[in-house]
C-alpha positions, 0 to 999 in steps of 0.5 A: 071275787078275789082273795087279794082284794082289800076287805073282801072277807068283810064284804056282803058275799062273806055272810049267810045271806051272801052264801044263799044269794050265790047258791041261788045264782048257781041253781039258776045257772044249772037250770039254764044249762039243763042240769036240773038234777043238780038244782035239787042238790044246791037247794038242799043247802039253801032250804035249812038256812031259810027254815032257820030264818023262818023266811017262808016267802023265799021257801015258797019261791024255792019249792016252786023252782024245785017243782019246775026242775022236777017237772023238767026232769020228768019231761026229759025222761019221757023224751029219752024213752021215746027216742034212741039213747045217745051217749055223750061222745068222749074223745081221748087224745093221747101222745107217745108220752105216758100223759094224755088227756080226755076231751068232752065233745057234743053228743052230735060230734063225729070222729071226723069232725073232732079230727078236723078240728085238731088238724086245724089247731095243729096247723095254726100252732106249728106253721113250719111243720107238715101236719096231716091226717094219718089213718094207718097206725104203722105209718105214724110219724115221730110226733102224732096225736091219736084220737079214739072214742071212749065210754064211761067205765063203772065198777059193778058196785057203781052200776047199782047206784047209777040208774038214771041217765043223769047219774050215768053221764055226770061226775065221770072220771073213768073211761074205757076203750077197747083194742081187738088183737090176735096173738099173731099181730092181726087186729081181727081173727077167728072167734077162737083166737080173738082177744081184746085189750080193755084200757081204763083211763082215770082223769084228774077231775070228773066230767063235766068240768069247767074245762072240756079237756082234762089230763089223764093221771092213771092208765090200767089195762087188762086182756080178755081171752076169746071166750071172755070176749064172747061172754061180753058180746052176748051180754051186750046183745042181751042188754040191747034186746032187753032195752028194745023190748021194754021201750015205751012206747014200743018201737017196732023198727028199733026191735027189728034192727036189734033182732037182725043184728043179734040173731040174723043168719047172715051176721058174721060171728053171731050167736050161732057161730059163738055157740058152735065154737065155744059150746060144742065141747065141754072143757076138762079144765075147771077154770075153763069150765067156769067160763064155759058155764057162764057163756051157757047162762048168757045164751039162756038169758038171751033166748029168754029175752 
């Protein structure tokens, strides 16, 4: 369809039946792509039109397609419950300039594969340059592309509405990556001196999109203090333990791995060391006491799991 084409507005697509035909094609394509949840949203527009025309034959066909889509959703949920949950791999590529972009990769893509792909592209574009991988940030040249893994970011009110796997991986425009640091410039340190910088990126459009790479239009940063880092880690451990214990059917190996990673005596900076560092003494400062009490409640919930 082109708006410059003569007589396009009087064509068959610019009619009620033409709209229904295009929406039905879109529903078929969504179904082929495995986006069964969006099929229901498309048919929400089609069904009132068919009902107004009393087209019961098409209504029968539409509802049968909806039934197939819902059956496929149920089957996908059962498959995901029986396997480890894999989050889609979102890679961020940023330059020294404030602008950057987020790219959507396959869930099976690894950082090495993404880096190698970018290396090949840059070598083909800049044939007169010396293009190579640089893993040490202190040795970055004047022109470079930095790649890191990002996760979808949701506010607290969004988490209540995004319950299903589809809702957590669809219509995403905000992503986050973390950078650990200490005040003396080291990336890692003791628990009492370990800070974390959370960077939130907002893209121009939401994923999935017609392009797999979208410009970043906003960047926010906030820093977590050592006790806030400990609270976040304990909350993540509790969530992992809850998911492992509630998994259907039960997976003993997965539960064993989670338990070993959470409460194992050989785990560095595990819950025991966190408790010894932050809960040994009660702080006198009311602001610190609030976080101290929150960490204590996190431990209580962790033990109850």
